[in-house]
PAFITI-261547 format. One line per 10 residues: number of its first residue (from 1); their letters; for each residue x, y, z of N, C-alpha, C. Coordinates in Angstrom, 3 decimals, padded with zeros to 6 digits. Each point is the difference from the previous one (the first is absolute). Example, Ala and Ser with C-alpha at 12.3 -4.5 7.8 and 13.67 -1.06 7.14 Angstrom:
1> AS> 013.190:-005.690:007.800:-000.890:001.190:000.000:000.900:001.200:000.000 | -000.350:001.050:-000.720:000.820:001.190:000.060:-000.770:001.090:000.730
//
This chain:
1> MGHKIGITIV> 000.844:-001.104:-000.105:-000.986:001.091:000.123:000.978:001.296:000.103 | 000.935:-000.013:000.553:000.958:001.154:000.170:000.881:000.169:-001.509 | -000.042:-001.084:-000.641:000.525:000.191:-001.115:-000.817:000.749:-001.250 | -001.244:-000.244:000.377:-000.967:000.646:-000.940:-000.127:001.341:000.195 | 000.026:000.314:001.155:000.099:001.554:000.577:000.974:000.670:-000.708 | 001.343:-000.643:000.247:001.123:000.549:-000.419:-000.008:000.269:-001.696 | -000.469:-001.022:-000.676:-000.152:000.419:-001.362:-001.171:000.843:-000.585 | -000.989:000.255:001.142:-001.048:000.769:-000.301:000.562:001.557:000.153 | 000.898:000.123:001.102:000.498:001.308:000.346:000.938:000.375:-001.263 | 000.937:-000.879:-000.267:000.940:000.273:-001.190:-000.682:000.572:-001.238
11> GLMFWAGMTS> -001.363:-000.870:-000.380:-000.696:000.465:-001.115:-000.508:001.318:000.272 | -000.392:000.245:001.122:-000.644:001.243:-000.002:000.930:001.260:000.057 | 001.314:-000.358:000.393:001.279:000.931:-000.105:000.224:000.310:-001.473 | 000.004:-001.190:-000.799:000.317:000.202:-001.405:-000.986:000.642:-000.704 | -001.272:-000.046:000.228:-001.144:000.511:-000.680:000.132:001.730:000.442 | 000.107:000.181:001.245:000.242:001.403:000.276:001.154:000.562:-000.528 | 001.209:-000.623:-000.294:001.075:000.611:-000.690:-000.345:000.199:-001.362 | -000.725:-000.916:-000.607:-000.270:000.052:-001.480:-001.184:001.348:-000.114 | -000.720:-000.151:000.665:-001.274:001.191:-000.025:000.838:001.495:000.279 | 000.886:000.091:001.063:000.885:001.070:-000.114:000.748:000.316:-001.069
21> AAIGADADSG> 000.746:-000.832:-000.557:000.601:000.008:-001.175:-000.922:000.637:-001.342 | -000.968:-000.482:000.080:-001.042:000.307:-001.092:-000.486:001.262:000.167 | -000.183:000.429:001.141:-000.547:001.505:000.358:001.203:000.990:-000.213 | 001.200:-000.367:000.351:001.059:000.584:-000.368:000.520:000.168:-001.502 | -000.404:-000.973:-000.834:000.088:-000.083:-001.583:-001.023:001.082:-000.421 | -001.206:-000.231:000.518:-001.076:001.100:-000.488:000.412:001.437:000.265 | 000.425:000.345:001.240:000.412:001.316:000.524:001.337:000.476:-001.016 | 000.810:-000.807:-000.414:001.015:000.458:-000.841:-000.401:000.241:-001.309 | -000.742:-001.010:-000.576:-000.645:000.372:-001.477:-001.090:001.283:-000.015 | -000.510:000.289:001.043:-001.043:000.850:000.339:000.843:001.539:000.063
31> KALYEKSCAG> 001.145:-000.166:000.351:000.644:001.452:000.248:-000.094:000.876:-001.214 | 000.491:-000.420:-001.060:-000.026:000.935:-001.212:-001.153:000.292:-000.454 | -001.281:-000.636:000.249:-001.404:-000.030:-000.144:-000.335:001.173:000.687 | 000.274:000.002:001.437:-000.369:000.744:001.013:000.780:001.350:-000.260 | 001.273:000.043:-000.515:000.545:001.294:-000.153:-000.515:000.826:-001.256 | -000.525:-000.823:-001.002:-000.583:000.521:-001.147:-001.473:000.446:000.339 | -000.803:-000.839:000.419:-001.469:000.205:000.129:-000.328:000.627:001.361 | 000.816:000.050:000.986:-000.726:000.424:001.359:000.944:000.879:000.634 | 001.123:000.141:-000.038:000.801:000.679:000.774:-000.191:001.578:-000.059 | -000.403:000.293:-001.297:-000.298:001.337:-000.208:-000.921:000.522:000.757
41> CHGADGKGNE> -000.902:-000.565:000.690:-001.061:000.605:001.064:000.305:-000.614:001.398 | 000.228:-001.093:000.038:000.215:-000.626:001.235:001.445:-000.007:000.634 | 000.962:000.461:-000.842:001.495:000.214:000.491:000.874:-001.408:000.006 | 001.163:000.360:-000.334:000.898:-001.295:-000.028:000.052:-000.823:001.177 | -000.077:000.351:001.252:-000.419:-000.431:001.194:-001.142:-000.655:000.424 | -001.036:000.578:-000.810:-001.461:-000.323:000.309:-000.755:000.996:000.852 | 000.829:000.915:000.514:-000.653:000.950:000.907:-000.735:001.067:-000.541 | -000.110:000.237:-001.262:-000.731:000.984:-000.775:001.044:001.093:-000.460 | -000.263:000.364:-001.184:000.752:001.242:-000.561:-000.464:001.131:000.446 | 000.550:000.654:000.894:-000.628:001.275:000.502:-000.252:001.178:-001.035
51> KMAKLIGDKG> 000.722:000.280:-001.201:-000.237:000.709:-000.744:-001.497:-000.255:-000.690 | -000.214:-001.443:-000.289:-001.194:-000.345:-000.475:-001.186:000.064:001.036 | 000.116:-000.161:001.119:-001.046:000.085:000.913:-000.179:001.655:000.337 | 000.873:000.715:-000.333:-000.226:001.434:-000.057:-000.943:000.510:-001.345 | 000.351:-000.682:-000.877:-000.656:000.387:-001.396:-001.386:-000.597:-000.016 | -000.122:-001.224:000.441:-001.528:-000.661:-000.060:-000.563:-000.096:001.284 | 000.763:000.466:001.016:-000.760:000.028:001.420:-000.724:-001.217:000.383 | 000.739:-001.078:-000.188:-000.427:-001.183:000.360:000.837:-000.776:000.963 | -000.373:-000.237:001.045:000.819:-000.681:001.144:000.227:-001.444:000.042 | -000.782:-000.643:-000.979:000.096:-001.632:-000.083:001.232:-000.426:-000.723
61> LNIVGTETKK> 000.915:000.866:-000.094:001.260:-000.139:-000.855:001.025:-001.146:000.590 | -000.052:000.334:001.436:000.827:-001.023:000.769:-000.565:-001.452:000.154 | 000.752:-001.066:-000.683:-000.403:-001.273:-000.027:000.753:-001.084:000.892 | 000.778:000.564:000.797:000.659:-000.741:000.908:-000.521:000.060:001.350 | -000.932:000.750:000.417:-000.748:000.303:001.014:-000.797:-001.160:000.731 | -000.485:000.339:001.240:-000.763:-001.149:000.316:-001.457:-000.464:-000.401 | -000.395:001.253:-000.772:-001.391:-000.194:-000.729:000.228:-000.893:-001.176 | 000.921:000.106:-000.738:000.462:-000.742:-001.025:000.407:-001.541:000.560 | 000.738:-000.232:000.722:000.386:-001.125:000.537:-001.244:-000.880:000.471 | -000.999:000.596:000.623:-001.263:-000.650:000.198:-000.791:-000.411:-001.083
71> KSDEQLLKLI> 000.342:000.175:-001.272:-000.900:-000.312:-001.159:000.672:-001.261:-000.373 | -000.962:-000.788:-000.624:000.455:-001.400:-000.661:000.783:000.316:-001.133 | 000.562:-000.976:-000.639:000.466:000.168:-001.404:-001.320:000.366:-001.166 | -000.861:-000.904:000.331:-001.089:000.143:-000.805:-000.758:001.314:-000.200 | -000.091:000.576:001.322:-000.425:001.386:-000.039:000.761:001.179:-000.544 | 001.332:-000.387:000.072:000.734:001.047:-000.590:000.195:-000.256:-001.555 | 000.126:-001.287:-000.514:000.062:-000.330:-001.124:-001.290:000.675:-000.773 | -001.274:-000.038:000.616:-001.104:000.357:-000.591:000.054:001.565:-000.219 | 000.595:000.732:001.093:000.272:001.469:-000.052:000.890:000.314:-000.982 | 001.071:-000.756:-000.227:001.176:000.198:-001.212:-000.853:-000.179:-001.376
81> AEGSGKMPAS> -000.663:-001.199:-000.130:-000.695:000.071:-001.436:-000.943:000.938:-000.241 | -000.762:000.203:000.970:-001.318:000.881:-000.396:000.221:001.597:000.381 | 001.045:000.470:000.948:000.462:001.303:000.254:-001.105:000.159:001.250 | 000.343:001.283:000.556:-000.728:000.529:001.037:000.075:001.339:000.151 | -000.993:000.744:-000.009:000.209:001.538:000.206:000.723:000.530:-001.049 | 001.123:000.952:000.241:000.890:000.285:-001.100:000.849:-000.961:-000.330 | 000.114:-001.020:000.369:000.997:-001.194:-000.704:-000.709:-000.643:-001.001 | 000.625:000.019:-001.278:-000.700:-000.526:-001.023:000.295:-001.560:000.051 | -001.028:-000.630:-000.928:000.269:-001.589:-000.040:001.301:-000.138:-000.771 | 000.562:-001.306:000.575:001.208:-000.419:-000.430:-000.019:-000.467:-001.448
91> KLTKEEQKQA> 001.086:000.332:-000.816:000.137:-000.542:-001.335:000.704:-001.093:-000.085 | 000.636:-000.410:001.226:000.840:-001.315:000.144:-000.973:-001.389:-000.107 | 000.638:-001.045:-000.368:-000.567:-001.245:-000.099:-000.368:-000.617:001.565 | -000.861:-000.706:000.017:-000.346:-000.601:001.234:001.370:-000.624:000.652 | 000.882:-000.597:-000.700:001.261:-000.402:000.539:000.949:000.983:000.536 | -000.054:000.905:-000.891:000.941:001.257:000.385:-000.403:000.611:001.066 | -001.297:000.208:000.247:-000.741:000.544:001.185:000.548:-000.770:001.208 | 000.186:-001.250:000.046:000.246:-000.757:001.064:001.219:000.141:000.219 | 000.885:000.203:-001.097:001.378:000.238:000.358:000.098:001.347:000.685 | -000.213:001.004:-000.671:-000.076:001.420:000.726:-000.483:-000.077:001.371
101> LGYARSLAK> -001.173:-000.718:000.377:-000.295:-000.035:001.257:001.013:-000.827:001.021 | 000.586:-000.979:-000.421:000.895:-000.592:000.564:001.194:000.667:000.426 | 000.378:000.967:-000.924:001.121:001.037:000.156:-000.487:000.925:001.263 | -001.126:000.396:-000.187:-000.707:001.067:000.698:000.003:-000.612:001.669 | -000.679:-000.916:-000.045:000.120:-000.704:001.313:001.384:-000.060:000.565 | 001.047:-000.311:-000.763:001.463:-000.121:000.579:000.591:001.229:000.408 | -000.574:000.946:-000.462:000.146:001.434:000.694:-000.414:000.255:001.245 | -000.932:-000.540:000.394:-000.907:000.112:001.405:001.058:-000.729:000.935 | 000.809:-000.770:-000.428:000.957:-000.722:001.025:000.919:000.369:000.940
//
């Protein structure tokens, strides 16, 4: 029985490592997409471009704060795809949107 538990633990650790690697890969591939499509408003660090905030008067530009962290990936992907308020709908593919979101999530860590 102890052997089965040990194998289960090793399997879970391997899976967790693979998941982290996949998330890291999405974040890396999403960096260029984020820089091209998102950083103009949300800033290179995700805290918001102050000049853009003054120009459009939108305080929702910080995407690394607790409000954004609380939202699920599904909620944020819908917001990216459809736009909201002064944020236009994304022209990225669904896969590119996921990659950009992966990178944006990595900024909040």
